[in-house]
N, C-alpha and C positions, 0 to 999 in steps of 0.2 A: 620511552614507554608510551608517552602521550601521543606521539605521532603514530605508533603502531596501533594504538586503540582507535584513533580516528580513521586510519586506513581500514582497519577491520570492519567498522561500522559502514563505511562507504562501500566496501567490497560486498558485504552481506546484503546491504540495501539493494545495490545494483543487480545481485544475483536474483533477489526476489522480483525485481521489476523486469530485467531483461534475460535472465537465465545464466548458465555457466559462462564464465569469461572465456574468450577464446585463449586456447593454450593452457588452460587450468588442468591441473592434475586430478581434479575431483570436483565434487559438488557438495554444497552444504544443504540445499533445499530442493533443487530441481534437476529433472533429467529431461533431455530432449526439449520439446516445445512446451514445457509445463510453467514456464514463467508467467508472472501476472499479465504483462502486456500482451503476450502472445495469446493467452487464454482469452483475455477480453476482446481482442481483435477478432477472434473466431466467432463471436456471438453478435447477433443483431440486438437492437434496442429491445425488440419484442422478447427475444429469448432472455436477455438480461433482466427484464421486468417480471419474468414468471416467478411466482410464489409456489414453491414445490408442495408445501403442505401448511396447514394451519399452524400458527406460532412460528413459522421460519420466515427468514427474510429473503429477499430476492438478491440476485448477484449485484444488481444496480445498487441496492441499499448498502451492500458491503463496500462497494466502491465509494459511494457518497460518504459513508461513515469514515472510511480510511482517508479520504481526502480532507474531511473535517478534522480528524486527529492531527494530520500533517499541518494543516492550516494553523490550528491552536499552537503547536510546537513552533512553527515558523514565527508566529506573532510573539511568542515568548523569547525566542532567540534574537529578534529584532528590538527587544526591550518594550514591547507594547503590553498594555494591561490585557489580561485574559479574562474573558467572560464567556464561559462555554455553557452549551445546552446539549449535554450528552444524550439524553432521550430523544430530543429533537433531530440529532444527527441520524437518526434511524427512521424518521417519519416518512420520508419519500422513498417509495418502493418501486416506482415505474419511472421510465424515462422515454423521451422521444428519440428519434434517430440522431438528431442535432445534439440534444443533451447527453447522449451516450458517447458521441465523439468528444464532446467538451470535457466530460468527466475523465475520459482516458487521457486526453492531452493535459488536463490539470494535475492528474496523478503523476505524470511524467515530469511536468515542470516543477511540481513542488518537491519531489525526490531530489531533482537536480539542484533546486535552491537549498534544500536542506543540507546536502553534501557540500555546497559552496560555503554556507554559513558554519559549517562544522569546523572548518579550518580556523576560523576567528574565535571559537569558543575556548574558554580557559578550562582545560581538562584536569587542572589541579583541584577544581570545584567539583566535589563528588556528585552533586545534582546534575551537572552538565553530562558527566559520564552516564549517569543512570538514564537521563533523558534520551541520550544518543542510543543507548542499548534497547530501551524500551520501544524506540521507533522500529528497530529491527524486529523485535518480538512481535509487536503489533502487526506490522506488515506481513510477516511470515504467518502469523495465526490467520489473517484474512486471506492470504494466498491459499492456505490449506482448506479453509471453509469454502472458498470460491471453487476451488478444484473439485471438491466433493459434490458441490451443487451443480457444476458443469458436467461431471461424469454422470450424475443421476439424470440430468436433463437429456443428455446426449444418448444415454441408454434407452430412453423412452421414445426417441425419435424414430 
């Protein structure tokens, strides 16, 4: 059961990031080109930095925040002390072209690192299972939020 749980977490995180696996019989989150990386790659830094309405966050802010959440989880998985700043993870709303590419690359590398470290986690410990599942939920939530902002922005173009 432990291996199955780890496999499921990796499968779902990869679907959020890359889309439906080749040869898959269905999808849990995405159809076509709706995965996170494909969505982000279709945006310029300027587009990603747009704040659609007062009180909302930019797509760039969602990506920065998602990267922050993954960073904290990776720190914990590697046995480091966690000292987070949740509100601060939303502070940056705009990115330059270089920063936008860096954030996308960071997202990909952190998900890959998370999946690697997952293999060494003790899944008999309930909090490890919860943290693994929470990462899927968090990434899927932000994929949905980003897709809605993306569709809103593209409809106004």
